[in-house]
Phi, psi and omega in degrees: 000136177280153181300323179296325178290322178295318179297318179296316179295314180295322177298320178295325181277350184273040178216132190304312182294317180294320178296319177299313180296315181298314179296323177296318179291324176298318179295322180291331179079197186294342176295327177076188182213154176276156176301327179299315180292317179301314180298319178298317184285327183262344184062029175272128178303149186306313182296319179291318179299318178303316177300314182294319178297320178298318179295317179294321178292319179299327178279357178081013185271339178224161175233163177232151177211145177286142176219094186065234179273359186249162169249129177252138178252139181221155179288146171269087185298328177299318179289322177298317179295320178297319179296315178298318178298317179300314183291332184250012185309309181253035184303134170054046175061039178088013178241074184298340179298338177286343181268002182298147004270001185300328183274359181272126175272128182261129177295144183246131178291156177294151180298145178281141177264138179284142178290138179282140182256000000 
């Protein structure tokens, strides 16, 4: 990860609503969530939420995909892992094991597909 990409990602997360949304999406995992569900849980107005989702996507931290009539947003765990790796690269004078568990990249399962009815 380039320093400019790390700064953009950290800048996107340096806002309370975006950090809340990102953490919620991380908890949801690769299945993701619709903006409607995110808005209900966070009480962020739709127009404001749209702006925050755009900022997180622009920083490469989330992705969107169509699912029927909806758009689902999910965390880009690969980018999150890259950011953590960037932040802990030279951790503890060359002893990255001291930074555990933050320096550990966790494999992420593929998103579950909904059964067609």
